[in-house]
C-alpha positions, 0 to 999 in steps of 0.5 A: 780827809783832814789830818784831824779826821785821820787822827781820830779815825785812827783812835777809834779803829784801834779799838777793833784791833785783835789782841796782841798776844799770840793765843789759840783763837777762833774766827769772828765776823766783825762789822763796825760803823762810825758817826762823826759830826763834821766829816766831809762824807759818811763812813760806810760800815765795814766787815772783816774776818778777825781772829779772837782768843777763845772766850775773848768775846766776853772780854771787851779788852780782847775784842776792842782793846789796843795799846793806844786805848786804855780801859778803866772802871770796867764793870760787868753785870750779867752779860753787859760790860761797861767801861771808861776809855782814854785813847792817845794816838800820836798825841791826840787824846780822846776820852769817853765810854763804852759798852758791850753786850754778849750773847751766845755766839755774838756780841755788840757794842758801842764806843763814844769818844770826845776831845780835841784834834789839832785844836778842833773839838771832836765827837764820835760814836762807833757801833760794832758787832761780832758773829762767830763763824768758827774755825781755829786760828792763831791770834798772833798771825794777823799781827805778824802779817801786819808787822811784815807789811809795815816793816817791808823795805824791799821797795826802797831805792836808797838811804833817802827812802829809808830816811823818808820812813824814819818816823815809823821805824824810830817811834816808840813801840815800833815793831820794826826793831831790825829796820831801825838798826838798819836805818841808823847803819845806813844813815851813818854810812851814807850821809857823809858822802851821799848828797841825796841822803844828806839832803833827805836827813836835813829836810826830815829833821828840820820839818819833822812834825813828830819831833823825831830827829834821825840824827839824834836817834842814830847818834850821828855827828852832824858837824862831822857829817856836814864837813865831810859832805861839803868836800863833795860840793861841785857844779852838779850839787851846788844848789843843794849844798851851798846853804849848808856849805857856805865856805865851800860854796864861796870858794867854788864861786871864786874858782868859777869866776876866775875861770870865766874871767881868764877866758875873756879877751883882753887887749895886751895893754889893759889885760892886768887891769881888766882881769883884776876888775873882772875878778872883783865883780865891778865890771859885772855891776856896771853891766847890770844896768843894761838888759841882758838881751841888749848889752851896751856897746863897747867904746871900741865899736859896736858889738857884733854876733860872734865877737869872742869878747861879747860872747864871754860877757854874756856867759859871765852874766849867766854864770853870775845869775846861776851862782849869785855873785 
């Protein structure tokens, strides 16, 4: 399903949420179906058991209201109520109308919305009905269960996983206030020395479609954090940190080049000159004209398998390809 379909579906289904405030209630069986032109498949009708405040079926705001959708111009004539609606779900705005008719132990209604999602025109209609099944309940119970599931972090393996779910914890009106606090504590503690967490943070903040910045929300000093993580740069994390730590990456390449060059075999007469040439990278530049698998023969004779000098040259070429020098 396309993202704009998911967005508008979220708007419409939000109308069928139970009331947020805890209050004595009773169980109802609610059935809903949706029609939306352009959907790749027909949405089947769904039925669920929900807890509605007692006498709440007479108030559409309690049977079909949600914080993302606001009802205005509400009018009731007899057992029929009509209203106008405006839904704002993650920045996608839809407007429309709704109507609901109530009878003894039942109600039925229809909501029509239209607008744009990701620039594409959208129109949808949801029909719903409710039937009292009885039994006392607490209208806040469902919300507590949903909150517990939404805020569950028991399966997270590390700070990178927390950062991956940061939008959920840091968005406005998030019910996970305690998890938000824990997220920021972990980010401030781990990202200065945990490469995986640091990369997850950079990826999130550079690619965030929600506009939420973990560093900003958690008041993290990114300059100091980057300075700290760059001190850990080594052969294992070079590829993931080199872009953020250019000075350290350059120093690391120079150290690796020196180790490689000093490990080569040179004649006593030309050692100083050859070492200097190797450190400058000029000898590598000359070798680049030949394929790696068929190196040019040396002036002193043909290359042969097992020759230390030739083996060192091949290792240098591989090292140059890996670290870009």
